[in-house]
N, C-alpha and C positions, 0 to 999 in steps of 0.2 A: 745694922751695919751693911753698907753696900760692898759687895765683893770687889776688891781692888783690881784695876786693869793690869795687864802684864808689864807695862812700863813702870807702874808704881811699885812693882815687886822687884825691880832690878837692883836698886840699892840695898834694900833689906836682905836680898839673897846674897849679894856680894859681902855684906857685913857678916852674915851668918858663916860664910867661908873664910872670914878674916883671920881665924886662928891658925890658918895654914894647914889644917888637917884635911884628910879626905872624908867627904860626907856622902851619905846616901840621899838621893833626891826625895825619897819618901819621908825621911826624917825632916828635911827642909820644908816639905809641904806642911807637916804637923806643926813645926816650930813657927812658921810664918802665920799659920791659921791662928795659933794662940796669940801671936804678936798683934794681929789685926782684930783679935777678939771676935772671930767668926763663930756664929752659932752652929750647932750640929746640922741644922737644916741648910745653912749656907754652905757648909763644907760638902754636903751631899748633893747640892744642886747640880743637875746634869746639863750637858750641851744639848742642843736640839735633837741630835741623833740618839741621845740617851746612852751613849757608849762610854762617856768619861765625865768625871766631875769637872765643873767649870774652873774651880780654884786650882785643882791639880794641873789642869791643862795650861792655865795661865802661868803657873810657876815653871812649867816645862818650857814654855816659850820664852820666858824671861831668861832662863838658863841657856837656851839656844842662842839668843841674841848676845848674851855676855860671852859665850864661847866664841861666837863669830868675831867679836871684837878682841878676842884673846885676853879677856879679863878673868875667865875661868878656863880650866882644863877639863877635858873628858878623862875620867879615870876608868876603872873596871866597870862592869855592868851596873848601871844605875847609880854611879858615883860621880863626884866632881870635886875639884879643889881650886883654890885661888892661884893665880899666876903673880909674878912679880909686878907686872903691869897693873893688875887688880889691886895689889897692896899699895902701890903708888897712888892710885885713885883714892883709896880710903884715907890716905894721909892728907888729901886736899880738904877733907871734912865737908864734902858737898852735901847739899840738902836733898838732892835727887839725881837720878840718872835716867835718861830717856833716849829715844832713837836719835834725836838731833845731837845729843852729846856723843853717842857712839860713832857718829859720822866723822869724827876727828881721826878715826883709824882707817887706813886703807884697806885692811883685811875685811872690816865690816862693810865698807862701801862696795867692795866687789860682790859680796853676798847680797847686800841690800838692793843695789841697782839692778842686779840680775832679777831679783824677785819682782821689782816694780814693772818688769816687762810682761808679767803674767796678768792678763786681763780677760774679761769674759764679754764677748760680743761687741761692746762699744768701748772705744779707747777712753781710759780714765774712770770709767764707771765703777769698776771693782778693783782698782789698783790699790796697793798697800798704802800709798800716800793718801788716797781718798779715804781709806779705812781709818787712818790715824786722825783725820779731821772730824770723823763722825763720833764714834763711841769708844775709841781706844781699844778696839777688839783685837785679839791676836789673829794671825792669818787663818788658822783653822776655824775659829769661831766665825770669822767673816764669811768664809766659803760656805759654812753650814747655813748661816742666816740668809745668804744670797740664794742658796738652793731652796730653802724653805719659802722664800718670797716668790721665786719663779714657780714653785710647785703650787702655791696658793693661788697665784694668778691663773695658772692652767686649770685648776679646779673650777674657778669662777667662769672662765671662758667655756669650758666643756658644759657646765650646767646651763649656762645661758643658751648654748647651741642646742642642747637636748630639748629644752622647753619649746624650741621653735620647730622641732621635728614633728612629722606626722605620727599619730598614735601607733600605726603599724610599724614604723621604723623604731619607735621606742621599744616595742616588743623585740625587735631584732637586736637592739643594744642589750636588753636583758638576757636574751639567749646567748649572745656572744660572751658576755661577762661570766655567766654561770658555767658555760662550757669551758672557758679558759681557766676557771677555778676548779675544774675537775668534775662538775656535775653534768648530768644529761646524756651520758654516753657519747655518741658521735654528734657532730654538729647537725647532721641531718635529722637524727632522732630527736634532738632537743628542739629543733625548729618545728617539728610536727607536734611536739608535746605542748609547748608554750603557746597560749593563745587559741587552743583548739576548743576549749570547753565553754568559757564565759557563762558558767552555770552556777547559780546560787552563790554568788560572791567569789567564785573561783575563776581566775583568768587563765590559768594554765597548770599543767602537771608536768613535772620533770623528774627524771631518775636521780636518786641521790648518788648512785655510783654507776659505773659502766656495766655492771651485771644486772642492774635493775632490781636489786634485792629490796629496796625501799624507794618510796617516792616522796617528793616535796610538792605541796600545793602552793601556788603563787597567785598573788594579787599585785598587778602592776598598774599604777595610776600616774598618768602624766598630768599632775595637778599644779595649780598655783597656790591655792590656799592651804592652810595648815590641816593636816589629817587629825581628826579628833577621836576621842575614845569610842563613840558609837560606831565609827567605821571599822575599828579593830574588833569590836564586839560582834559585828555582822560577820566579819571574816572568821572569827573564832567559832561562831555558830555554824558557818558553812563547813568548817573543818570537822566539827562534831557530826554533822549530817553525813559527811563522807567517810566517817570513821578514820580520819587522817591523823597521823602522829605528828606531822611537822608542817609548818607553813612559813612563807616568807612574804612580807608585805613591802613592796618597793614603790617609792614615789619620787617625783622630781622636786617635791616641796619638803616640808618637815613635819614632825609629829608633835602634838601637844604633850605637856608633861603627864596628863592623865592617860593619854594613849600609850605612852611609854611604860607607865606604871602598870597598866592593865596587861600589856604584852608580857611584861616580866612576870606577872602573876600567873598567866596561863602556862608558862614554862615551855611552850612548844611553838611560839611565834617569834620570828626574828624580824626586826624592822630595819629597813635600809632607806635612809632619806637621800635627798638629791646630792648633798655634799659627799656622803659616803659612797654613793654610786659612782660619782666622778672620780673619787680617789681609787676605787676598785678598777675603774677603766684605765687609770694611769698605771696602777700596779701590774695589771695583766695585759697591758698594751692593746687596749681596745679603743680605736678612734684617735690614737696618738702615735707619733713616730719619734724615734730618738734622733736628736740633732747633734749633740756632742756628749762625750763621756770623759770624765776626769778621774784618774786614779790618784788618790792622795796617799803617799807612801812615807814611812818612817824608817830610820835605820834599824836594822836587826842587831841589837846589842849582843844577842846570844852568839851570832856568827863570829863576832870579834872577841868574845869573852876570854879565850885562852891565848889570844895574840897580843894583848896589850901588856906592856912591860912597865 
């Protein structure tokens, strides 16, 4: 069963409230999940951010849109009820309710037309109208997917650029990422440590913490081809020769399945491939700059809990 989009949930949600009683949104989520025969896996499927279940989020947006059209009322915290307007709609025995139907109400149009002005970078690309023509995603899902798309494109662009850089600059990138993550002590100390040895399969040594209580041995390779198991075995042997406890193998390419399995077997080698390195650069602001920032906010129902009559 495909998880229904938020517009497909509008009429079932309105019917659920059709008894005129006040209902909890969490109960509506469970009831509609049963109605649509969603599996436990589908009920638990998360948004890209991993912060909320997709189905629960879609029921929430269906509720919001119905409230904006004044077909539902907001009750006390986490509750809702049907309005007279909503009851009148149910009497029409409609087969569905969607955004186009809700546009018959001025209250909804005021809300909806205001939302349509929210776009990202290029007019029309991320508007709600464009969203509805694509996958019937709710606004929150669409913003998350748009963000993930931009993030993925940035990872690809960074990785492509890294591969074009000189080997010495690649070492600089490694140093900057590790120090931003909290390793290596000061930036100067880390710069001296990484790239100084090139001895026996070790490209550098860096402090694990600012006090230098332990060190991490590093192999940093700006490669195109897949890193195979023999390369990791050589690195593991070098660590044994240095009596080292921990090692990090960083590459611009990727690792074979056998290489990953062998690193897991050693228990003291961490592998960082090109994509992961690019993602760490983004997370710790290395080689990237912030263009725009959007805060997505929701109403704090706790604030209004004792005020609603």
